[in-house]
C-alpha positions in Angstrom: -0.1 0.0 -0.1 1.7 3.4 -0.9 2.7 5.7 2.1 0.3 9.2 1.6 2.8 11.0 3.9 4.0 13.9 2.1 7.7 13.1 2.6 10.4 15.5 1.6 13.4 14.9 1.3 15.4 17.7 -0.9 15.4 21.2 1.4 16.8 24.1 -0.6 17.8 27.4 1.0 15.5 30.4 1.8 17.2 32.1 -1.1 16.7 29.0 -3.8 13.3 28.9 -2.6 12.6 32.4 -3.6 14.6 31.9 -7.1 12.5 29.2 -8.2 9.0 30.5 -7.3 9.8 34.2 -8.5 10.4 32.0 -12.1 6.8 30.7 -12.9 5.4 33.6 -10.6 2.9 35.7 -12.3 0.4 37.8 -10.6 -0.7 40.9 -12.0 -1.9 43.5 -9.9 -4.6 45.7 -11.1 -4.6 49.6 -10.8 -7.0 52.0 -9.0 -7.7 55.0 -9.0 -7.6 56.9 -4.9 -7.9 60.1 -3.1 -4.6 61.6 -2.7 -5.1 62.3 0.8 -6.0 58.5 1.3 -3.3 57.1 -0.5 -0.2 57.1 2.5 1.7 53.8 1.8 0.5 52.9 -1.3 2.4 52.0 -4.5 1.9 54.1 -7.9 1.5 52.3 -10.7 2.3 55.5 -12.8 4.6 58.2 -12.4 2.6 61.6 -11.1 3.0 65.1 -13.0 2.4 68.4 -11.4 -0.9 69.7 -12.7 0.1 73.7 -11.2 3.1 74.9 -9.9 4.1 75.4 -5.9 4.0 78.3 -5.4 2.0 79.5 -8.3 2.8 83.2 -7.4 5.9 85.0 -6.1 5.5 85.3 -2.5 7.1 86.6 0.2 9.3 84.5 2.4 9.3 86.6 5.3 7.6 89.4 7.6 9.1 92.5 6.1 8.6 95.2 3.4 8.8 94.4 -0.3 11.1 96.7 -2.2 12.8 97.1 -5.4 16.1 95.4 -5.3 18.1 98.2 -7.3 16.3 101.0 -4.4 18.4 99.8 -1.7 21.8 99.4 -3.1 24.0 101.7 -1.2 22.1 101.1 2.0 24.7 100.4 5.0 25.2 100.6 8.4 25.8 104.4 9.3 24.4 105.5 5.9 20.7 104.5 6.1 18.7 105.1 2.9 14.9 106.1 3.4 12.0 104.5 1.6 8.5 106.0 1.1 5.9 103.8 1.7 3.8 103.0 -1.9 6.1 104.4 -3.8 9.4 102.9 -2.7 8.1 99.9 -0.6 5.5 98.1 1.0 4.2 96.2 4.1 4.5 92.4 3.0 3.6 89.3 5.6 5.1 85.9 5.0 3.2 83.8 1.8 1.3 86.9 0.8 2.1 87.7 -3.3 4.9 90.0 -4.7 3.3 93.8 -5.7 3.8 93.8 -9.1 7.0 95.9 -10.0 8.8 94.7 -6.7 11.2 92.2 -6.6 12.7 91.7 -2.8 11.7 91.5 0.7 13.7 93.0 3.6 12.9 91.4 6.8 10.8 93.7 9.4 13.4 93.3 12.5 15.6 95.2 9.9 13.2 97.8 9.2 13.3 101.5 11.0 10.2 102.9 10.9 10.4 106.8 10.6 6.7 107.3 11.0 3.2 106.4 9.0 5.0 107.3 5.5 8.4 106.7 6.0 10.9 103.6 6.9 15.1 103.4 6.5 17.3 100.9 6.2 20.5 100.1 6.4 20.9 96.9 4.8 20.7 96.5 1.0 18.4 93.6 -0.9 19.6 91.4 -3.9 16.9 90.4 -6.3 14.2 87.9 -5.0 16.1 88.0 -1.4 13.5 86.3 0.9 11.1 85.8 -2.4 9.5 82.5 -3.0 9.5 82.4 -6.8 6.8 80.8 -9.0 8.1 77.0 -9.5 10.2 77.7 -6.8 9.0 73.9 -5.3 7.3 72.6 -7.8 6.8 73.0 -12.0 3.5 72.4 -13.3 4.0 69.0 -15.7 7.4 68.2 -14.0 7.5 64.8 -12.3 6.7 64.5 -8.7 7.1 60.9 -8.0 7.6 58.3 -10.6 5.8 54.7 -10.8 6.5 51.9 -8.3 6.9 54.3 -5.5 5.7 54.0 -2.1 3.5 57.2 -1.5 5.0 58.7 2.5 3.0 61.4 4.5 5.4 64.3 2.8 4.8 63.1 -0.8 1.0 63.8 0.3 1.6 67.3 0.9 3.8 67.4 -2.4 1.2 65.5 -4.4 -1.6 68.6 -2.8 0.6 71.1 -3.5 0.9 70.5 -7.0 -2.9 70.1 -7.8 -2.8 66.0 -8.0 -6.2 65.3 -6.1 -6.5 61.7 -7.2 -4.2 59.2 -8.3 -3.4 55.5 -10.0 -1.9 53.0 -7.3 -1.6 49.3 -7.1 -4.1 47.4 -6.1 -3.5 45.7 -2.5 -2.1 42.0 -2.5 -5.0 40.1 -1.4 -4.6 37.2 1.0 -6.8 34.7 2.4 -5.4 31.9 5.4 -6.9 29.3 5.5 -6.2 27.4 9.0 -6.8 23.7 8.9 -6.8 20.8 11.6 -8.8 18.2 13.7 -7.6 19.6 16.7 -8.1 23.7 16.3 -10.9 25.4 18.0 -12.5 28.3 16.4 -11.3 31.5 18.5 -14.1 33.4 17.4 -16.3 30.9 19.2 -14.4 31.6 22.3 -14.3 27.6 22.9 -12.8 26.3 25.9 -10.4 23.6 25.0 -10.5 20.0 26.0 -7.5 17.2 25.9 -6.0 17.4 22.4 -7.2 20.4 21.6 -5.5 24.2 20.5 -7.3 27.2 20.0 -6.6 28.5 16.6 -4.6 31.7 16.8 -1.8 31.3 14.0 -4.2 33.0 11.3 -4.6 36.1 13.2 -0.9 36.6 14.0 0.4 36.4 10.0 -2.8 38.0 9.0 -1.2 41.0 11.3 2.1 40.6 9.8 0.6 40.8 6.3 -1.5 43.8 7.2 1.4 45.4 8.3 3.1 45.1 4.9 0.2 46.6 3.5 -1.9 43.4 2.4 -5.8 43.1 2.4 -6.3 39.4 4.3 -9.0 37.1 5.4 -8.9 34.8 7.4 -11.8 31.8 6.8 -13.0 29.6 9.7 -11.0 26.5 10.1 -11.2 23.3 7.8 -11.2 19.5 9.0 -8.3 17.8 8.2 -10.6 15.9 5.2 -8.8 16.3 1.9 -11.9 17.1 -0.2 -12.9 20.1 2.5 -9.4 21.5 2.2 -9.8 21.7 -1.9 -13.1 22.9 -1.5 -12.1 25.8 0.6 -8.2 25.9 -1.4 -10.7 26.4 -5.1 -13.2 28.7 -3.4 -10.5 31.2 -2.5 -8.7 30.3 -6.0 -11.9 31.8 -7.7 -12.0 34.7 -5.3 -10.3 37.9 -5.9 -7.4 36.8 -3.9 -3.7 37.1 -5.4 -2.3 34.5 -2.4 -4.0 32.0 -0.6 -2.6 30.6 2.2 -3.5 26.8 4.0 -2.1 27.0 7.6 -0.8 23.6 9.1 -0.7 20.4 7.3 2.4 21.4 5.4 4.5 18.4 7.5 4.9 14.5 7.0 2.0 13.3 8.9 -0.7 11.0 7.6 -3.2 14.4 7.7 -0.9 16.8 6.2 -3.1 17.6 3.1 -1.2 20.5 2.2 0.8 19.7 -0.5 -1.8 17.3 -2.4 -3.9 20.1 -1.7 -1.7 22.7 -3.7 -1.2 20.1 -6.5 -4.5 19.3 -7.3 -4.8 22.9 -8.6 -1.4 23.7 -9.5 2.6 23.1 -9.0 4.3 22.7 -5.7 7.7 24.6 -6.5 9.0 24.0 -3.1 8.0 22.1 -0.6 10.7 22.3 2.6 13.2 24.7 3.1 16.7 24.2 4.8 15.8 25.9 7.9 15.0 25.8 11.5 12.3 26.8 12.3 10.2 26.7 9.3 11.5 23.5 7.6 8.1 22.0 5.9 7.3 25.5 4.0 5.5 24.8 1.1 5.4 27.6 -2.5 2.9 26.5 -5.2 1.4 28.3 -8.3 -1.4 28.0 -9.9 -1.6 28.8 -13.9 -5.0 28.3 -14.2 -6.0 31.1 -11.5 -2.7 32.9 -11.6 -2.2 32.7 -8.0 0.4 31.8 -5.4 -0.1 29.1 -2.8 1.7 28.7 0.2 2.0 25.9 2.8 2.8 27.6 6.5 3.4 25.2 9.2 1.2 24.6 12.4 3.9 25.6 14.9 3.7 29.2 15.7 7.6 30.2 15.0 7.8 28.0 12.1 4.5 29.9 10.6 6.0 32.9 11.5 9.2 32.2 9.6 7.7 31.0 6.5 6.0 34.0 6.9 8.9 36.7 7.2 11.1 34.8 5.0 9.6 33.6 2.1 5.7 35.1 1.9 7.2 38.8 2.5 10.0 38.8 -0.1 7.4 37.7 -2.2 4.8 40.0 -1.6 6.8 43.0 -1.9 8.1 41.3 -5.3 4.2 41.3 -6.6 4.2 45.1 -5.8 7.5 46.1 -7.1 8.6 47.2 -3.3 12.3 47.2 -2.1 12.6 45.0 0.9 13.3 47.7 4.1 16.1 45.8 6.3 15.9 45.7 9.7 19.2 47.4 11.6 21.8 44.7 13.5 23.8 45.0 16.5 26.4 43.2 17.6 25.8 41.1 21.3 27.3 39.1 23.3 26.1 35.0 23.7 25.1 34.2 27.6 24.7 30.7 26.5 26.0 28.3 23.8 24.1 27.7 20.8 24.2 24.0 19.1 23.0 23.7 15.8 23.3 21.5 13.2 25.2 21.4 9.9 22.9 22.0 6.5 20.3 24.2 7.5 20.0 27.6 8.6 18.8 28.6 12.1 17.0 31.8 13.7 16.9 31.9 17.5 15.1 34.2 18.9 16.9 36.2 21.8 16.7 38.8 24.6 19.1 41.4 24.4 20.0 44.3 26.9 23.0 46.5 27.6 24.9 45.7 30.4 27.9 48.0 30.9 29.3 48.9 28.0 28.1 46.1 25.7 25.3 44.2 24.3 24.4 40.9 26.0 21.3 38.1 24.3 20.3 35.2 26.5 18.7 32.8 23.6 15.4 31.9 24.2 13.5 28.5 23.8 13.6 26.8 20.5 10.9 24.8 20.0 8.5 25.7 17.2 5.5 26.1 19.0 7.1 28.0 21.2 4.7 30.9 20.5 6.2 33.3 23.9 9.5 33.5 22.3 7.8 35.7 19.8 6.3 37.8 22.3 9.6 38.2 24.4 12.3 38.1 21.5 14.0 41.9 21.1 16.1 40.4 18.4 17.2 37.4 15.9 20.1 35.6 16.1 20.7 34.0 12.2 23.2 30.8 12.5 24.3 30.2 9.3 24.2 26.3 7.2 27.6 25.8 7.3 28.1 26.4 11.0 28.2 24.1 13.9 27.1 25.7 16.8 27.6 29.3 18.0 30.0 29.4 21.2 29.0 30.8 25.1 30.5 34.4 24.8 30.6 34.9 21.3 30.3 37.9 19.4 27.3 38.0 16.9 25.7 39.7 14.9 21.7 40.2 16.1 18.8 41.2 14.1 16.7 43.7 15.9 12.8 43.2 16.6 12.2 46.5 18.3 13.6 50.1 18.6 17.5 50.6 20.0 15.5 52.8 23.2 13.6 49.8 23.9 16.8 47.5 24.5 18.9 50.9 26.1 16.2 50.6 28.8 15.8 46.8 29.1 17.6 45.2 32.6 18.8 42.0 32.4 18.3 39.2 35.5 19.7 35.3 34.9 19.3 33.1 37.6 17.0 31.0 39.0 13.0 31.8 38.5 10.7 33.2 40.1 7.0 34.4 40.4 7.5 37.4 42.0 10.0 38.5 39.0 6.3 38.7 36.6 5.3 41.1 39.4 8.5 43.1 39.0 7.7 43.3 34.7 4.6 45.0 35.4 5.7 47.0 38.0 8.6 48.5 35.7 6.5 49.0 32.8 3.9 51.2 34.5 6.5 53.7 35.2 6.2 57.1 33.5 9.0 56.1 31.7 8.9 52.1 31.0 11.3 49.6 32.1 11.7 46.4 30.6 12.7 43.2 32.4 13.6 40.7 30.8 14.3 37.1 32.8 16.6 34.1 31.7 16.0 30.7 34.0 19.0 28.9 34.2 19.2 28.4 37.9 20.9 30.3 40.8 24.2 28.8 40.1 24.0 29.8 36.3 22.9 33.7 36.9 26.1 34.2 39.4 28.1 32.9 36.6 26.6 35.5 34.1 27.0 37.8 36.4 30.5 37.1 36.9 30.9 37.3 33.3 29.2 41.1 33.3 26.3 39.8 31.2 23.6 40.7 33.1 22.4 43.5 35.8 21.7 41.4 38.6 21.0 37.6 39.5 18.1 35.7 41.2 19.9 33.4 43.7 18.6 31.1 46.3 21.5 28.6 47.1 21.8 27.3 50.4 25.1 26.1 51.8 24.1 23.1 54.2 27.6 24.0 55.9 27.1 27.4 57.0 23.8 27.2 57.0 23.7 30.8 54.7 22.2 31.8 51.6 24.1 32.6 48.6 27.2 34.6 50.3 29.3 31.4 50.2 28.4 30.7 46.6 29.2 34.4 45.7 32.6 33.9 47.2 33.2 31.0 45.1 31.5 32.2 41.7 32.2 36.3 41.8 35.1 36.0 43.9 36.4 39.2 42.3 33.8 41.5 41.5 32.0 43.7 44.6 28.0 42.8 44.5 24.9 43.5 46.7 22.8 41.4 48.0 19.2 42.4 48.5 16.6 40.4 49.1 13.1 40.0 47.4 11.6 37.3 49.9 11.5 34.2 51.9 9.4 32.0 49.9 7.9 28.5 51.4 9.3 25.5 49.1 7.9 22.3 48.7 6.7 19.2 47.3 3.7 19.7 44.6 1.5 17.7 44.1 -2.4 17.2 42.3 -5.4 18.2 43.8 -6.4 15.8 47.0 -3.0 14.0 46.7 -4.6 11.2 45.0 -0.7 9.2 45.5 -0.2 10.3 49.5 2.4 11.6 49.0 3.9 13.0 52.4 7.2 13.4 52.9 10.7 12.7 50.5 10.7 9.2 51.6 7.6 8.7 49.5 9.5 9.5 46.2 11.4 6.3 46.0 7.9 4.1 45.7 7.7 2.4 43.1 4.0 4.0 42.1 5.8 7.8 42.1 6.9 9.9 38.9 8.9 12.6 40.2 10.1 15.7 38.4 13.5 17.6 39.4 14.6 21.0 38.6 17.7 21.6 36.8 21.1 21.2 37.6 22.8 24.8 39.0 19.0 25.6 40.3 18.8 26.6 44.2 16.0 24.2 44.4 17.9 20.8 43.2 20.4 22.0 45.4 17.5 21.9 48.1 16.3 18.7 47.1 19.8 17.3 46.8 20.8 17.9 50.5 17.2 16.7 51.7 18.4 13.3 50.0 20.9 13.4 51.8 19.6 14.0 54.9 17.3 11.2 54.8 19.8 8.5 52.9 18.5 8.2 50.1 20.0 8.0 46.3 19.0 9.9 43.7 19.1 7.0 41.7 16.0 5.5 43.8 13.8 8.3 42.1 11.8 7.2 39.6 12.6 10.5 37.3 15.3 11.8 39.4 17.3 13.3 35.6 14.2 14.7 34.1 14.7 18.3 34.3 12.5 21.5 34.0 13.8 25.3 34.3 10.4 26.6 36.0 8.6 25.9 39.0 5.7 26.7 36.6 6.5 24.0 34.1 7.1 21.5 37.5 3.6 22.9 38.1 2.2 22.0 34.6 4.0 18.7 34.7 2.6 17.4 38.0 -1.0 19.5 36.6 -1.1 17.5 33.0 -0.4 14.2 34.6 3.1 13.2 33.2 4.3 13.8 36.9 3.1 13.0 40.4 5.1 15.2 42.5 8.0 17.9 41.8 9.7 20.6 44.2 8.9 24.3 43.7 7.5 26.8 45.5 3.7 27.8 46.6 2.6 30.3 44.7 3.0 28.3 41.8 1.3 25.3 43.6 -1.5 27.7 44.1 -1.8 29.3 40.3 -2.4 26.3 39.1 -4.7 25.0 41.8 -2.5 21.9 43.3 -1.9 21.0 46.9 1.5 21.6 48.5 3.7 19.8 51.5 5.7 22.2 52.5 9.7 21.6 52.9 11.5 24.0 53.9 11.6 28.2 53.9 14.1 29.6 52.1 16.3 33.6 51.3 15.5 34.3 48.0 17.9 37.2 46.9 18.7 39.6 44.1 22.6 39.5 43.5 23.5 43.2 42.0 26.7 44.3 40.9 27.4 47.5 42.8 28.9 49.0 39.6 24.9 49.4 38.5 23.8 50.6 41.5 23.6 54.5 40.5 22.3 52.9 37.2 18.7 54.3 37.0 16.8 50.7 36.0 18.1 49.6 39.2 17.1 52.4 41.3 13.6 51.6 39.8 13.7 48.1 40.6 14.6 48.5 44.3 12.6 51.2 45.2 9.3 48.9 43.6 10.4 46.2 45.9 10.9 48.2 49.1 7.3 49.6 48.2 4.9 48.0 51.1 2.3 48.4 48.2 4.5 45.8 46.4 5.2 43.7 49.4 1.1 43.2 49.8 1.7 42.1 46.2 3.9 39.8 47.1 2.1 38.6 50.2 -0.8 38.0 48.1 0.7 35.2 45.5 0.7 33.1 48.7 3.9 31.4 50.3 5.8 34.2 50.4 6.9 36.4 53.4 8.5 40.0 53.2 9.9 40.6 56.8 13.1 41.5 54.7 12.0 42.1 51.0 14.0 45.0 49.8 16.9 45.1 52.8 20.5 44.8 51.4 21.3 41.4 53.0 25.0 40.7 55.2 27.5 37.5 55.4 
């Protein structure tokens, strides 16, 4: 029996994919007439010539008096010339016509009034001084704007000045997006997803992107995974006025990935698979019958964005004959190693901040399904297909996704995860001069290492030292030996075991974790929670090997909680606030000190001052306590060893 999966074996580079589809793509945009005052951002389909000159008369460029220049020759300081109103001069205001017979304007501040009839001047004028001559700006019949020009707000002023009240422009590129999938729910129905269901959101994200590029976009309600129904929807949109039809999801190699077969039914598949990650399953096809571009966009959000940004956007700009703008780039230092596969280009979204005299970048999660990386990223790092990873500390180019001023006003936190950081993030953004907080969760030790390297402003840490019974200071001495730091308490927090509501496995303490019917989920190596848990095992003479799931790691307390909530684990160690937020039961094990470790050189930074001001306020302490599982008796206090 023939395998119905759409297997794509030969991926090609993004430039090659664009080149190949351009060779067969034949999309002609119609032209339409629009009022000039409504033409901003439209593309001209013809050159535009002025009907009238601007100005249409000789006009005064300054307030003053209009004169005949030859009558003023000889006037100088100490040797004034007397002029008579009506005969030798007339008063004139800016923009007013120059009376017949006069050819210059003397600014009013250089005119001495003698009486109502006479003035004197001590400065000669030259012909047409301070006079805007007819056609000085625009001459009738000259071209104001060429063909294939995108109208700017400034162009509107020039066009209206030249008597152009309407103009010919290219119609906007029209796109239809067809989401597909048995598991997707139409967001317009405000559904509550069950197991195996997701709320369809890609279409509106892609719609907003294409509208930003000047397109008109129509979104079709989701179509189930049925080839005939997908083909029916595709045919309907091909017969519409759309220039491009996008099938969302179904472009990969699963047995229900029908996009390729649907596109083949109405045209030719030119590209299936690009040597890029994310975005690999992207499809480009063309219908010669309808003269329409067909696109198969991957279902994972980040992959679909790469498909749109790297493939569809250049093609849209090509259709309208508009040059592609480029995003600015800056050099950044990588906070973490980036492994990569040879043979494919990788696009890694990163958080960026200026720390001291350099920009640093924290790579975000690389999964194609991680939609929050699209929300939180400030830049993109591209790893070329011939490079096998980038080392930690390397200086690389980052393409900016936000204005550089936003990066300059960003605080970088690296270290242990805590839910309070989300509160801080919101409080910082509420200020008159908003400050962005970018936090990367690599564990307490990772945060101290990053602080020592100078690649963050502060680190979140809750490292417990069993020998001294102290928090953080013994580790600061070890990992930041040569730099001065300030340690400010954020909160005392309650750590313990998160279990499902009702505690169905009857877990009471750490000894229950060695039971064969209990599955544990752990925090990553170097995290304070992991160190605390290992100390707990040691005190109870329990070997890590006896715990089912000890080697399974997550990077945040919320991720631990979600594992328990979803049933992929029975228990995990984390903070009470995460358990409360997810509706889990909590078995307290310890109370610990969670501190912010700050390089002293940054204490005068206005962003750090704002941070300390927030966490020291009584109103913020109340918000911390409302989360549950926190004590604020030390919050905002500078700690000493």
